[in-house]
C-alpha positions, 0 to 999 in steps of 0.5 A: 498483477499487484504492484507491491512497491506502489501499494506500499508507497500509496499507503505510507504516503496517504497515512504518513503522519499516522505511520510515524505516530505508530512506529516512530513516535519520537519522530512524530512528536517533533514533526510539524505536521503542516510542513509535510511535502512529498517529492514526486518521482525522485530518481537516483542514478545506479552505478556509474556507466550502467545507466540504471535508475532507482525510484526512491520509495517515499521522500518527505520534506518536513520540519522538526522544531522549525529545522528543515529535513527529509524523511526517507522511507525505503520499503524492502518488499522481497520474499527474503532479506536482501544483503545490500539494503543498508548500502543502497539506503546509504546511497539514497540518503547521500544523494538527497543530502548532496542535492538539497544540502539538508539532513536526512532521517532514513527509515527502512520498512521490511515486509518479508515473512522470513527470517525473523531475526533482527534486520541490520540497522547500519551500513559500515564500510572499512578500508585498510582498518579505517572506518570510512562509513558508519551509516545508521537508520531506523528499521520497521521490521513488520515480522517482528511486530506484535499485531495485538499491540498495534491493533490497540492503537486504532491507527490507520497505517498500523491497521493496514500493516497488521496484515504483514506483522508477526502472528501465528497461522491460526490467528489469520482469521482473527487478524483479518476480523480485527482489521475490518473492525478497525476499518468500520470504527476509524471513521475514515473517508471511503477512499482511505477505507478502501485502501486499507481493505485493498492492502488486507485483500492483497496480503491476508487472503483466506482459504475457503476453510478460513473464510468459513471460520471468519464468517462464524467469528463475525456472526459471534460478535457481541456488539451488534452495531459493530457487526452491522458496520462490518457487514455493511462495509464488506457488502459495499467492498465486495460489490465494488470489487465485483464491479471492477472485475467486471469492468476489467473483463469487458475492457479486455473483450472490447479490445479483442473485438473492436481494438483499442478504444479512444480516450473519450470512449474509455472514460464513458465506459468507466462511468457505466453502472453495474447493470449497464456493464452487464448489458454491455457484456452481452451486447459486445458479442455482436460488435464489429467495430468501435463504431458499434460500441460508441453507438451503444454508448450513445443509446446506453440502454 
């Protein structure tokens, strides 16, 4: 099962400055890009007495024109809009200010499909006519974003997030092809290319009919070099996905037949080639204990 919060967090952390450049360009313009430092696993207490904790999505300690600050990016990944988002974002920001005595620039990223009307960008609390809190934050509401505009930026963060932007169902194939075209031309390292592709696979799945239409669109690309680069990446990505799926199944079968594996054996299992995994999938049917598996690993036929 996909951990959506972690997928978004990993994407935004990997492409943090690109995210700011695409969606908050005035913030990116003033940012000292060498100063970015992410706080790891910052916890904020829930309401008093409940003992609950909330993992802040992404907190970056940065400098703007030499002044230290935080950029707090909260991702709201739910099926529909939450009514208390502004309040929660206020509490996260207040906790950071209280703990570190530094200003906080809060950003809300919403990924729901509906509704499409504007997400509120403030939290206000009034008590007996007194406006006690008027907390403002920036909103990146993906279902409000025009995918054509962000595709033209050739920005890796925006490329991945195209999958959650505003497009018609009939454009689903075009958006997927555009993401792959950008992946093939952005000249990123394999890990970053794979991260964008994983995001696309999670949020922009195609039906069988759409997959056929996608293959037709790909064949009709006029730029042969671009077409070849896309097909090469797709072949590599599909092979990797197939191998990871096979590894997952082999691990499940091994756990059922011989029990939990020792860490050293698991590490060696992860290093097997596709051909070796296929042979292991057949051989494990005869295993009686973990010793049989470790014996097979030693031979590694």
